[in-house]
N, C-alpha and C positions, 0 to 999 in steps of 0.2 A: 587555225582550224582545229576543231575538236574531233578526236577519233575515239569511238566507244567500242568496248569489247567486254563480254561477260564470260567468266570462267566458273564452271560448276565444280563444286567440291564434293566428292563422295565421302560421306561420313565414315565409311568402313575402311577407307584407304589411309595409310600413313605416309604415302609418298607424295606429300604436298609439293615438294620441289619439282616433281615431274609435271604435276597439274599446273603449276605456275610458270613452267618453262617458257611459255609463250608470252608472258607479260613483258611489256616494254620497259626499257631502262630510262625512258624519257620522263620529264616532270609531268605531273598530272594529279588527278583526284581519284580516289577509290571509294566505292560504295559497297559496304558489306550487307548482305541480305540474309534473312532467315529462310526456313523451308517454305513459308507462305509467300515469299517474295517481298516482304516488308524490309525497308532499309533500317538497319539497326545501328550503323556507324558510318560516318563519312570522315575521310582524312585526306591529307595532301602529302605529296612527297617530291623531293628533288629527283629521286630515282625510284620509280614505282616498284620495280622488281625487287630491289634490295629491301625496301620498306615492308612489302608483303611477306617476303621470306622471313623477316624477323619475327613475324607472328607464328609461323608454322614450323620453323626449323629449330626451335629451341628444345633441348631435351626436356625441360620442365619450366613452367612459368613461375614468376616470382611469387605468385599466390594462387590458391585453389580457385578463387573467384574468376581471375583472368582466364585460367584454363577452361572453366565452365563456359564462360562467355564465348571464347574462341570456338568451342564445339557447337555453338548455336549458328555459326556461319555456314550457310548452305551454298552460297554463290557470291562472287565478287565481280562487280562491274568497274572497269577502269575507264577513265576519260583522259586522254593525252592532251596536254595543252602546249602552246608554243613556248611559254616561259613560266618560270616559277611564280611570277607576279600574277599571271592569269590563273594559275592553280589556286593561289591564295584567295583571289576574288570569287572564283567558282566555288571553292569549299565553303566560304561564308554564305553564298547564295543558297547552296544546297542544304546547309544546316538550318537556315532560316525557313526554308520551304518544307523540309521533311521532319525537322526536330527529332532526330534519331535518339532512341532511348539511351544509348551508351556513349553519346558525345558529352563533352563539357558544354553545357548550355547556360549562359548567363541570363538570369531572369531580368525582365524589363525593369529599368530603374524608375518606372512611373510610380511605384509604391513608396519611393524615397522622396522626401521633400527637397526642393531647391529654392533659392531666392532669385527673383527675376527683377531686373531694372530696365525699363524702357528708356533707353538713352535718346530716342527720337523726340521724347517729350521735352518741353521747355523746362519743366519742373519734375524730374523723375522721382519716383518713389519705389520702395522695395515691397514686393508682395511674395507670399509663399505659394508655390505652385508644385504640382506633382508630374507635370508633363513639360518636356523641353521641346520647343518648336524652333524652326529656322525662320524667325521673324525679325531678326536684326537686334533683338534685345540682348542684354548681358545676363547670363545665368551663372549662379555660384552654387556649387554642390555637385551631385546630391549629398545631403547630409545623412549621417547614419541613422537618425531617428528624429521624430518631431520635436522632442525636447531639445535636441542639439540645435536645430534650426531656429527655434524660438528663443533659445538662450542667446544665440548670436544676434538675432534681431533686437532682443532686449538691450544688449550692449550698445548696438548702433543707435537705437532710439534714445538712449540716455546720453550718448556722446555727441551725436550729430543732430542737426536740426532739420532733417528731411521732413517733408510732409508725410502724414500718416494716413490721411483719408484715401479711400479708393477713388478710381477715376470717375465713376458715376456720381459720387457725392462731391468730388472736386469741381465738377462742372455746374452743379446746381446750388452749391452752398452760398448763402447770402451774408454770413458773418463768420469770423474765425471761431474755431472750436476751442475746447478746453486746453488742447495741446499748445496752442499759441499763448493762452493765458498763463500757463506755467513755464513758458520759455523753452519748450522742447520742439517747437516748429516756428518757422519764419512766417507762416500764414500766407503763402502765395495764392491761396484760393480766393482771397478777398483784398489783399493788400498789395501794394507795388513793391516787388522784390527784385533787386538787380539780378538779371539772369546769369551774369558772369560770376557774381558772388555765390549764387546757388550751384553753378556748375563746378566751381572750385571745391565746394563741399562734396559734390558728387564724386569728383576725382579722388578725394581723400577716402571716401567710403569704398571706392573700387580698390584702392591700394590695400585697405584693411581686409576686404573680403578675399583678395587674391593672395593673402598671406604675406604681403610686402610690408609688414608692420615696422621693421627697422627703418625702411625708407620713409614711411609715413612719420615716424618719430623724428627723424632728421629734418624733414620738411617743416614740421610743426615747431621745432626748436628755432629753426631759421626765421619762420614767420613771427614767432613770439618776440625774438630779439629785435627784429625789424620794427614791430609795432611799438615796442618799448622805446626804441631809439627815436621814433617819431612822436613820442609822448602820447600815444593812443593806449593809455593804460587799461581802459575797460576791455578793449579788444585783446590786449596782451594777457589780461587775467582770464578771459574766455578761452584763449588758446591754451593757457597753462592748465586750466581745469580739464580740457580735452586731452592734453598730453598726459596728465596724471592717470586718467581713466584708461588710456591706451597702454601706458607702461605697466599698469596693474594687470591688464590682460596678457601682455607680453611675458610677464613673470611666470605665468602658468605654462608657457610653451618651452619645451626642452630644446636646447641648442645641441644638435647632433653633428653638424658639419661647420667648419670654420670658413668655408668659402662662400657662404650665403647664396648658394645656388638652389634652384628648384629641381627636385627630382622625385620620382616615385620608386619605391622599393618593393619588389614582388618575390614572395617565397611561399612555400607550401609544406604541408605535412600530410601524410596519408597513412591509412590503415587498409586492411583488405576490403573494407566496405565503404569507406568514406575518404574524401579529400577536402582539406581546408586550404584555401588560397588566401593569403594575407597581403594587403597592399598598404604600405606606409606612405603618407604624404608629407614630404619635406619641402617647406617653402622658405626661401631666403635663409636656409640653414637650420630652420626651426621645425621640429616635428609637430605638425598641427593636427594630425588625425590619422586614423587607420580604419580599414574595413576588412571584414572577414566574409568569405564566400564559401558555401558548402556545396559539394557535388558528391553524388553517390553513383555506384554502378557505371563506371566509365572504363572503356577499353583503352583510353589514352595513356601513353607512357608519360614519364616525367617530362620529357622534352616536348611532347605534343601538348601536354597540359598547359605548360607556360605559354607556348606560342598561341594556342587557341584562346586562352584567357586574355592575352594582350590584345588580340585582334578584336574580340567581342567587347572588351571593356572600353577601349578607346574609340570604338564606333559610337558609343553612347555618351561618353563624357564630353564636357565642353572645354576642358583644359588639358592640354598635353604638355608635360614638362620637357625641358631640353634634354633630360637624361633619365633613362629608365634602367634600374639595376635589377638583375634577375639572379635567382639562386641556381639555375641550371641552364646549360647551353641547349639550344634546340636547332633542328634543321631549318634553314631559311631565316636565320637571324638578320642577315643582310637585307633580305626581301622585306621583312617586317619593318626594319629600320627605314628603308626607302619609302614604304607605304605610309609610315607615321610622318615622315618628312613632308610627303605630299599633302597629308591632312593638315599639318600645322603651318605649312608654307615656309617654315624655317627648319634648320637641321636638327634632327633628333637622333640621339645615340642610345642604342640598347647594349648594355655592357654586363659581362660576367666578371665581377671584381675578384682578384686573386690575392691582394694584400692591401694593408692600410685601413683607414677609417671606413671606407666603403664596404669592406668585408664585415666590419662590425655592424653596419646597418643591415646587411643580409642576415647575420646571426640574430639580430634583434627581431627581424620579421619572421625568421624560422621559429624562434622561441614563442612569439605570439601565436603563430599558426599551430604549434604543438600544444600550447595551453588550451587553445580553443577546441582542438580535436579531442583532447582528454576530457574537457568539460562536456563536449557533445556526447562522448561515449558514456560518461558517468550519468548524464541526464537521461540518456536512453535506457540505461540499466535501472535507474530510479523509476522511470515511467513504467517499465515492464514489471517491476516489483509492485508498484501501486496497483496495476491492473490485475496482477495475480492475487493480491490481497483482497481487492474488490470482488473478484470472482469467488473467492473462498467465503468471504463474510456474507455475501448475498446469495451464496449457493447457486451461482449461475451455471447454465449448461455449457457455455463457451466463454473464452477470454473476451472481455468487452473492448476489443480494439477499435470498433466503430460504434459511437454512441450518438443517437439522434434524440433531440429534445424539442418539444412543442410548447408554445405559449400563445394565449389569445389576448386581444385587447379591444375594448370598445368603451364608449361613453354613453350611458343610458341607451345602449343598443344601436347607436348611430355609428356609421363607418366601421363595422366590425371587421377585424383582420386577424390573421394568425401568422405565425412564422415558425420555421424549423431551423435550428442550428445543429452543426455536426462537429463532433470531436473525434479525431483519429489519433491513436497513440498518445492520448491525453492532450492533444493540441487542437485548437480550432482549425477547421478546414473551411475557410470562408467561401471557397469556390462552390461548395455544395450547399450553402445556406439557401433557403427558399422562403418566399413571401406568398401569402394567400389572401386574396380578396374573398371574403365570405359571400356566397351566392344564395344559399337556401335559408339562411337564418335572418329574420328581420327584427326580432326582439332579443333582449338580453337573455341568452341561454348558452351558458358555457359548455354544457354537455353536448348540445346539438352542434355547436361550433366545432368542438373537438372531434365529434363523429364525422362531420363533413370533411375536415382536413385530413384525417387519417385515411378515409376512403379514397381521397384524391391522391394521397401519397403512396398508398400501398395497393390500390385497387386495379392496377394494370397488369397483374400477373408478373411474368418475367420482365416485363417492361418497367417495373418498379425498381429493378436492381440498380445499384447495390442495396441490399437490405442491411439493416444495422445488426450488430451483435446484441445491442441493448437499446430498447426504446424507453425514454423517460418522459412522462407527462407531468406538467406543472399542476399539481392539485392532489387532493387526498384520495380516499377510497372510491369516491364517486367517479372522478375522472379516470381512475385506473379501471373501474368496472366498465366504463364506456369503451376504453381502449381494448379491453379483452373481448367484449362483445363484437366490436368491429372486426378484429382480427379473426374471430371465429366465423363471422359472416363471410370473410374473404378467404376462408380455408388456410389461414396463416398461423393458426394456433400451434405453438411449439416451434415455429420457424426462428424466433428469436425471443430473448427474455424481455420482460416488461416490468417497470417499476413506476411508482408515483412519488413525487416529492411535495410535501406540504409544509407551510410555514408553521412555526411554533405558535401556540395559543397562550399569550401572556396571562389572560384571565384565568385559565386553568392551571397556571403555574408551570407551564412547560418551559424547559430551558434550552431546547434545541429543535431544529427542524426535524421532520419525521419522514422516514423512507418506508413506503408500503410495497408489499409484494402480493401477487394474486394468491387467494386461498389462505391468507394469513390475517387474523383479526387485528393483532397489535403490530405496531411499526417495528422494523428491524433495529436492534440495538447496536449502534456503531461507536459506543463510548470508548471501546478499547483501542480504536484507531481513528482518532479525530481527523486525520488527513484525508480519509475516504469521504467523510461527510463534507469537508471543505471542498474537495474536488467536485462532488455532485452539486454542491451549492454554486460553485463557479460556473458550471454548465447551465444551471437553471437561471442564474443572474445574467449570463450572456444571452440566453433566449429572451429574457424579459427586456433587456436593453435593445435587442434587435427589433422586437415586435413594437416596442414603444416608439422607437425612432421611425419605423415604418408608418405607424398610426399617426404620429405628428405630421409627417410629410403629407399624408393623404388628407388630413384635416386642413393643413395649410393650403394645399392645392384647391380644396373645396371652398375655403374662405376667399381665396383670390377670385375664383369663378363667381361666387355669389356677389361680391362687391362690384366687380366691373361689369358682369353680364347684366346687372340690373339697370345700367345706365343707358338710356336711349342714345343711339348713334355710335355705341362702342361695340363693334362686332368682333369676331375672332381675330381677324387680321390686325385691326387697330389695337386690340388688347395686347396681342403679341408684340406689336411694335412699341407700345408704351412700356411694357415690362422689359423689353430688351434695351430701350433707351435709358430708363430710369433705374432699373434693377429690382425694384420692390414697390409694393403698395405704399409703404412708409415714405419712400422718396417721391412718389407721385403726389402724396398729400402735401409734402413739404415744398413742392415746386410752385413757383409763382404762375399767374395767369399767362404772362408773356412766355415763360419757359414751356408751359404746356402747349401753347398755341404754336410754338416753333418746333415742337417735336415732330418726327417723321409721321406723315399721314394725318396730321391734326389740322383743325381750323379753329377760329376764335369761338364760334358758337358751341362746338363740342367741348372745347376747353372750359368754357363757362359752365356747361352742364356738369362736367366732371368735378370742377371746383365746388359746385353747389352740392352735389351728391356726397362728396367725400369730406364735407365740413362737419363730420361727426367724430367723436373721440376715437382715438386709436384703440384697437383691440390687442390683446396679448399675442395673438397669432401673427399679427402683422409686424 
């Protein structure tokens, strides 16, 4: 049973112990709120009273930031739970619900790619995905970056003969593709392939992706010797080549433990403003990878930091090792260990090593975290220096911490679109990117398009906030003049700085892009600091990439509508069913009459009509 109680803290009082005298010594969760009643921190404790007293009864906090954050607490709500395990679960639920500003909140791993294998298929394949579902498939990752996952996939494709085609093409393919011709696929799409032989290959791939490379090497050596003993020399040679490729990969992995066990190693490094948590992945005694996580403005102590990170990380991941090494003990380690054991369905140990090679692993993780933190601080100082130099060189009224840039795209006036990208502290802030379908311009008119978009972005008064420190338009003095006139019309003149960026004119012998400012005839000379021009070009190029991608997607959607909508008997529902079944217009064109007839919602007559209408050459958009 949950028991709730709220304690008000008078900011003028220093006798916090008296105010917290009524707090229970039972396990539970505490919610810290600011003066507006907003939850700013959620924590759990084995002893609520002891934990809360640790915040307010210290003569001074470890750093100024923590002391400032504590002063923001106006009230504390406590929720008593029957057990520590209940407190653990409740804390996780409340953090997900309220996302308090000063908690350690692990970002969703959907932005990191993983490899997915549908083991329910007779002939599974590997696909790159960014979302992990509870669908019975095997997932490997998430990987630290797209290059990492594609490098892994490249090694697998060169070493194993799994099918490469996607499921929708696998169903409709009528002859083996080039991968079969070059010997990198068994061709199960069209040829008879022994399912057991294929599944044996799948098991080898799973061992490889789980980091069980030594086990895989031992198995392949055994298979190779067995094939040679039976005089199956071609098979033995094939296994030998596979073995060489895997051993070459194994050479790049560092052996850090002689016991060949799976374990994760978690350590951190912190400054007054930032925390870096590093996790090392050790598989079969080999260090196979690492990840760094950055957190800022947290009230969490070192112990709370580790516990909260473990809880959130292993809620998202697909693999929990048998052993997790941590660099700091934390309250409720036994509860976390029990929770992880329940998740994995086998025993998991959370250990704070005191001596031996495991301590060396902790030191390695701490060193990685420290290096990452130093690089973060150095990068931040460099970013600040760049913005200060940019402000000085362009004579800006304020430091350009938020920069917005617009670009337009159309083809002969058709499907006109515009887009805005945002950079904060020199980094893209993709959550603030915006796309615009142009509504009032029907002919090629870049000036009119720019005017419409700027009015839509900044024409809502205070509702347009946040405003940029610097607005950049892609174009020369003409686009800059349009921007200034729109801002004057909206009574925003002087609210923020405006510049235009124009490409160099090779015919005129220009050697670099030009930066224009209002009221100035000639472009600003940035020759003395080329990094500033490169930075502005990077923003302009990102805006161009974003708007072109948007425009192509819109043109592609229009092309699909025009091709299918013109066919009698194909309405919206049938069109949607066809695209869902085949995946693309190209796949529909490639399908046979029988395959079209058997598609959901189709009949022979409509299939014949589609085949007739789509018997024209493929276009680039398809």
